C-alpha positions as CSV (number, residue, x, y, z in Angstrom):
1,X,44.7,12.6,20.9
2,X,43.3,16.1,20.7
3,X,43.8,17.8,24.0
4,X,41.6,20.9,24.8
5,X,44.8,22.8,25.7
6,X,46.9,23.7,22.6
7,X,50.1,23.6,24.7
8,X,49.5,19.9,25.4
9,X,48.9,19.2,21.7
10,X,52.3,20.6,20.9
11,X,54.1,18.1,23.1
12,X,55.5,15.3,20.9
13,X,59.0,14.6,22.3
14,X,60.7,14.3,25.6
15,X,62.3,17.7,25.0
16,X,58.9,19.2,24.5
17,X,57.7,17.8,27.8
18,X,60.8,19.1,29.6
19,X,60.3,22.6,28.2
20,X,56.5,22.4,29.1
21,X,57.2,21.4,32.7
22,X,59.9,24.1,33.1
23,X,57.5,26.7,31.7
24,X,54.7,25.4,34.0
25,X,56.9,25.7,37.0
26,X,57.8,29.3,36.1
27,X,54.1,30.1,35.6
28,X,53.3,28.7,39.1
29,X,56.2,30.8,40.6
30,X,55.0,33.9,38.8
31,X,51.4,33.4,39.9
32,X,50.1,33.0,36.3
33,X,48.9,29.4,37.2
34,X,47.3,28.6,40.5
35,X,48.5,25.4,42.2
36,X,45.8,24.1,44.6
37,X,48.2,21.2,45.5
38,X,51.4,23.1,46.2
39,X,52.9,20.6,48.7
40,X,54.8,17.8,47.0
41,X,52.9,15.0,48.7
42,X,49.5,16.6,47.8
43,X,50.7,17.1,44.2
44,X,51.9,13.5,43.8
45,X,48.7,12.1,45.4
46,X,46.6,14.3,43.2
47,X,48.5,13.1,40.1
48,X,47.9,9.5,41.1
49,X,44.2,10.0,41.8
50,X,43.6,11.9,38.5
51,X,45.5,9.2,36.6
52,X,43.3,6.5,38.2
53,X,40.1,8.3,37.4
54,X,41.0,9.9,34.0
55,X,38.5,7.6,32.2
56,X,35.8,10.2,32.9
57,X,37.9,13.0,31.4
58,X,38.6,11.1,28.3
59,X,35.0,10.0,27.9
60,X,33.4,13.4,28.7
61,X,35.9,15.9,27.4
62,X,38.0,14.2,24.7
63,X,35.3,11.8,23.6
64,X,37.7,8.9,23.2
65,X,39.0,6.0,25.3
66,X,42.1,6.3,27.5
67,X,45.0,5.0,25.4
68,X,46.8,1.9,26.5
69,X,50.2,3.6,26.4
70,X,50.7,7.2,27.4
71,X,52.6,9.7,25.2
72,X,54.6,12.7,26.3
73,X,51.5,14.9,26.1
74,X,49.6,12.7,28.5
75,X,52.4,12.9,31.0
76,X,52.2,16.7,30.8
77,X,48.4,16.5,31.2
78,X,48.8,14.5,34.4
79,X,51.1,17.1,35.8
80,X,48.7,19.9,34.8
81,X,45.7,18.2,36.2
82,X,47.5,17.4,39.5
83,X,47.8,21.1,40.2
84,X,44.1,21.5,40.7
85,X,42.6,18.0,41.1
86,X,41.1,17.4,44.5
């Protein structure tokens, strides 16, 4: 999979994902990344809705089908999308 975000492309292991999520949290705290869904319930709901509808993202942006099994980078992409998905 070739994500449009180079940070996502660098995630191959569980440790990479953990480092990415910790860094993302720091960026949110520092104001470098805006979180439209800052409440936990809104964030989790948004992650679920983006995951359910990510077919369009894969078709239109990545130009490939959604994989049957997610990898660590896809988990990171779900977290990242949930910050802004409405």
